[in-house]
C-alpha positions, 0 to 999 in steps of 0.5 A, a space after each residue: 199554266 207556268 205563270 207565277 202569280 203575285 203575292 195576295 191578301 186573303 179575302 175569305 176562306 173556307 175548309 173543305 170537309 167533303 170534297 170531290 172523289 178525286 180529292 178524298 184523300 186530301 180533306 180537309 183542306 183550305 180553299 180561299 179567294 184572294 185579292 191579287 195586285 193588279 188581277 182582282 180576286 181569284 179562288 186558290 188552294 192554301 197548302 200548309 198551315 191554314 190562313 185567316 182573313 186579311 193574312 198575306 199569302 205567297 204563290 207556291 205552285 199549280 195543282 191540276 191548273 189550280 194556283 196553290 198559295 202559302 202563308 207568306 213567310 212559310 219557306 216550304 215551297 212544293 216541287 209540284 206543278 200541275 199534279 
């Protein structure tokens, strides 16, 4: 997956404290359901600062084929794609 996804708005979010074994070292981390213009809702991983419901997010990269987003305006983009 190399397609850049559109910006979105957080519909709901949660913080994962007990992840699958593969992601133990990354916990806690945030996931969200995001409204994407023209694509409906998608479940995404949030990188960087936690986001709140109603906040805008911007596509960053893919990790294990999961789309990752950051709070809009955050300029620290990842170089990782499909880690």
